[in-house]
C-alpha positions in Angstrom: -42.7 -25.7 81.4 -43.7 -29.3 81.9 -40.7 -31.6 82.4 -40.5 -35.3 81.6 -39.3 -37.8 84.2 -36.3 -39.9 83.3 -35.6 -43.3 84.9 -32.5 -45.4 84.1 -33.0 -49.2 84.4 -29.6 -50.8 85.1 -28.2 -54.1 86.0 -26.1 -56.9 84.6 -27.0 -59.1 81.7 -29.9 -61.4 82.4 -30.8 -59.9 85.8 -34.4 -59.1 84.8 -34.4 -55.5 83.5 -36.8 -56.2 80.6 -39.2 -58.1 82.9 -39.1 -55.0 85.3 -39.7 -52.7 82.3 -42.8 -54.7 81.2 -44.1 -54.6 84.8 -43.7 -50.9 85.0 -45.2 -50.2 81.6 -48.3 -52.2 82.5 -48.8 -50.1 85.6 -48.1 -46.8 83.9 -50.7 -47.6 81.3 -53.2 -48.5 84.0 -52.4 -45.1 85.7 -53.2 -43.3 82.4 -49.7 -41.9 82.0 -47.9 -41.4 78.7 -44.5 -43.0 78.7 -41.8 -43.8 76.2 -39.0 -46.4 76.2 -35.4 -46.2 74.9 -33.7 -49.6 74.5 -30.0 -50.0 74.2 -28.8 -53.3 72.6 -25.2 -54.3 72.2 -26.0 -56.4 69.1 -27.6 -55.4 65.8 -30.9 -57.2 66.4 -33.5 -56.3 69.0 -34.4 -59.0 71.4 -36.7 -57.0 73.7 -38.7 -54.6 71.4 -41.3 -57.2 70.7 -42.0 -57.4 74.4 -42.8 -53.7 74.9 -46.4 -53.7 73.4 -48.3 -51.3 71.1 -49.0 -47.7 72.0 -45.6 -47.1 73.7 -43.3 -44.8 71.8 -40.0 -46.8 71.4 -36.5 -45.9 70.2 -33.7 -48.4 69.9 -30.0 -48.1 69.9 -27.9 -50.9 68.4 -24.3 -51.9 68.1 -22.8 -50.2 71.1 -23.3 -49.0 74.6 -24.9 -45.6 75.5 -21.8 -44.8 77.5 -19.3 -45.4 74.7 -19.9 -45.4 71.0 -23.5 -44.2 70.5 -23.9 -41.1 72.6 -24.7 -38.8 69.6 -27.4 -41.3 68.4 -28.8 -41.3 71.8 -29.2 -37.5 71.9 -31.0 -37.6 68.5 -33.4 -40.4 69.5 -34.2 -38.9 72.9 -34.8 -35.5 71.3 -37.2 -37.1 68.9 -39.1 -38.8 71.6 -39.5 -35.5 73.5 -40.6 -33.5 70.5 -42.9 -36.0 68.9 -44.8 -37.0 72.1 -46.2 -35.3 75.2 -44.6 -37.6 77.8 -44.9 -38.0 81.5 -41.8 -40.3 81.7 -39.1 -42.0 79.7 -37.6 -45.3 80.8 -34.1 -46.1 79.5 -33.2 -49.7 79.6 -29.4 -49.9 79.4 -27.2 -52.8 78.3 -25.9 -55.0 81.1 -22.4 -53.7 80.4 -23.4 -50.0 81.0 -21.7 -47.9 83.7 -24.2 -45.6 85.5 -22.1 -42.4 85.3 -21.6 -42.8 81.6 -25.3 -43.5 81.0 -26.4 -40.4 82.8 -23.8 -38.4 80.9 -25.2 -39.7 77.7 -28.8 -38.7 78.3 -28.2 -35.2 79.8 -27.7 -33.1 76.6 -27.4 -29.4 77.3 -29.7 -28.9 74.3 -32.8 -30.4 76.1 -31.7 -31.0 79.7 -34.2 -28.3 80.9 -37.0 -30.5 79.7 -36.0 -33.5 81.8 -36.4 -34.3 85.4 -33.9 -37.1 86.3 -35.5 -39.4 88.8 -32.8 -41.9 89.5 -31.4 -45.4 88.8 -33.3 -48.6 89.4 -30.7 -51.4 89.4 -31.7 -55.1 89.2 -29.3 -57.5 90.9 -29.5 -61.2 90.0 -28.9 -62.8 93.5 -27.5 -66.0 92.0 -24.9 -64.1 89.9 -24.0 -61.9 92.9 -23.7 -65.0 95.1 -21.3 -66.5 92.6 -19.5 -63.3 91.6 -16.1 -64.7 92.5 -16.3 -66.8 89.4 -16.5 -63.6 87.2 -13.5 -61.7 85.9 -12.2 -58.8 88.1 -13.5 -56.3 85.5 -17.1 -57.7 85.7 -17.0 -57.9 89.5 -16.0 -54.2 89.5 -18.9 -53.3 87.1 -21.4 -55.1 89.2 -20.2 -53.3 92.3 -20.4 -49.9 90.5 -23.9 -50.6 89.3 -24.9 -51.3 92.9 -23.0 -48.3 94.4 -24.7 -45.8 92.1 -28.2 -47.2 92.4 -31.1 -45.3 94.0 -33.4 -48.4 94.2 -32.1 -51.9 94.2 -34.3 -54.9 93.2 -32.7 -58.1 94.6 -34.2 -60.3 92.0 -34.6 -64.1 91.8 -35.1 -64.2 95.5 -37.0 -67.5 95.1 -33.7 -69.1 93.9 -31.8 -68.7 97.2 -32.5 -69.7 100.8 -33.7 -67.1 103.3 -30.3 -67.3 105.0 -28.4 -66.8 101.8 -30.7 -63.9 100.9 -29.9 -62.2 104.2 -26.2 -62.6 103.7 -26.3 -61.3 100.2 -28.4 -58.2 101.2 -25.8 -57.5 103.9 -22.9 -57.4 101.3 -25.0 -55.3 98.9 -25.9 -52.8 101.6 -22.3 -52.5 102.5 -21.6 -51.1 99.0 -24.6 -48.8 99.1 -26.0 -47.8 102.5 -28.5 -45.3 101.1 -30.4 -47.2 98.4 -33.7 -48.9 99.3 -33.3 -52.7 98.7 -36.3 -54.9 97.8 -36.3 -58.7 97.4 -38.3 -59.6 94.3 -39.3 -62.5 92.1 -39.7 -61.9 88.4 -38.8 -58.2 89.1 -42.3 -57.7 90.5 -42.5 -54.2 92.1 -45.3 -51.7 92.3 -45.0 -48.2 91.0 -46.4 -47.1 94.3 -43.6 -48.7 96.2 -41.0 -47.0 94.0 -42.8 -43.7 94.6 -43.0 -44.4 98.4 -39.3 -45.2 98.4 -38.6 -41.8 96.9 -40.8 -40.0 99.3 -39.2 -41.9 102.2 -35.8 -40.8 101.0 -37.0 -37.2 100.6 -38.2 -37.1 104.2 -34.8 -38.2 105.4 -33.3 -35.1 103.7 -36.1 -32.6 104.5 -33.7 -29.6 104.7 -32.0 -30.4 101.4 -32.9 -30.0 97.8 -35.4 -32.7 96.6 -32.8 -34.3 94.4 -30.2 -34.7 97.1 -31.2 -38.3 97.6 -29.7 -39.3 94.3 -26.3 -40.8 94.3 -25.6 -39.4 90.9 -26.9 -35.9 90.4 -27.3 -33.8 87.3 -27.4 -30.1 87.8 -28.5 -27.8 84.9 -27.6 -24.1 84.7 -28.4 -21.6 82.1 -26.0 -18.7 81.5 -27.4 -15.2 81.0 -24.2 -13.8 79.5 -20.5 -14.4 78.8 -17.6 -15.5 81.1 -13.9 -14.7 81.1 -12.2 -18.0 80.1 -9.4 -17.5 82.6 -11.8 -17.1 85.5 -13.8 -20.1 84.3 -10.7 -22.3 84.2 -9.7 -21.1 87.7 -13.1 -22.3 88.9 -12.6 -25.6 87.2 -9.3 -26.2 89.0 -11.0 -25.7 92.4 -13.9 -28.2 91.7 -14.3 -31.2 94.0 -13.3 -34.6 92.7 -16.9 -35.7 92.9 -17.7 -33.7 89.8 -17.3 -36.4 87.2 -18.6 -34.8 84.0 -19.7 -31.5 82.6 -20.9 -30.5 79.2 -22.6 -27.5 77.7 -22.3 -24.4 75.6 -20.5 -21.4 77.1 -20.1 -17.9 75.8 -16.7 -16.4 76.5 -15.9 -12.7 76.4 -13.2 -13.1 73.7 -15.5 -14.9 71.1 -18.5 -14.1 69.0 -20.0 -17.6 69.2 -20.3 -20.0 72.1 -17.9 -22.9 72.8 -18.9 -26.5 73.2 -17.4 -27.4 76.5 -16.8 -30.9 77.8 -15.2 -32.0 81.1 -14.3 -35.5 82.2 -12.6 -36.4 85.5 -10.6 -33.1 85.6 -9.8 -32.7 81.9 -11.6 -29.8 80.1 -12.0 -29.6 76.3 -13.3 -26.7 74.2 -14.7 -26.6 70.6 -15.6 -23.4 68.9 -19.2 -23.4 67.5 -20.2 -21.4 64.4 -23.8 -20.8 65.5 -25.8 -19.6 68.5 -26.6 -22.5 70.9 -28.6 -22.6 74.2 -26.2 -21.5 76.9 -26.9 -24.5 79.2 -24.3 -26.5 81.2 -24.9 -29.9 82.8 -22.9 -30.9 85.8 -22.9 -34.6 86.9 -21.4 -36.0 90.0 -22.0 -37.2 93.6 -22.6 -35.1 96.7 -22.8 -31.9 94.6 -23.9 -28.6 96.3 -26.3 -27.1 93.7 -26.6 -23.7 95.3 -22.9 -23.3 95.7 -22.0 -24.4 92.2 -24.6 -22.2 90.5 -23.8 -19.3 92.8 -20.2 -19.5 91.7 -21.1 -19.5 88.0 -23.4 -16.5 88.5 -20.6 -14.7 90.2 -18.3 -15.4 87.2 -20.9 -13.9 84.9 -21.4 -10.9 87.1 -17.6 -10.3 87.2 -17.3 -10.6 83.4 -20.2 -8.1 82.9 -18.6 -5.4 85.0 
């Protein structure tokens, strides 16, 4: 089954995300690839959609952030993009107020997660804003730091607005927050697709013995259940999970119930909701430093135990 690549474009307000998106779309078009865009606006009027150009499937989400109030709408729009188009990639431009963990949680629906190949987060940092970050509120400084920490690629944008010495000092502080991401100094968010792909290959080479997605700071693992689980065994497994599992969601069939349960898990707190119809028995696990083989092996062992 062909999968669609998913890229998250993050970064604070005014950092240059839309300029980056336009640069990427031009190059994707020249490469003959079919891509779509999902724009998330905090207001009720689109500022950026007119900049995208004709021929690119586009969905827009207004009046809220992917990570908070409009996750259900996001699932619907992403599902429509995937079913109406044969896509090589989807680029999701988030609001400047979006937190990377919440955005990834928003796009990885258990209904269509198997169709997606999550490629990572490209974060645009406005060097001027980062230089003057002490003028921001503590909450905004924390958000900027989180956006940098979870990035896989970091564009240090507006490099022409600072001196070489300032740029070097700012790069040092950013790399202290994220030692693994590749950092690139840019003007007008100019970056080639080839360089993004080379960055990914470079990172894969560093982790040759690991799964190809182990380079990602945030990871989404999808597992499909073959049968039912005993709920008590499943909850025992939950209690033993590492703290780096931030989110889980999916549909689970338990041995005591005819229909599956919608399961959601957030920072150690599970929630169940009984469904009244058959659903795809997929579960999505999101976190950092996750051992895919171990987690899936444990879930398979729970299924085998329940089947005995």
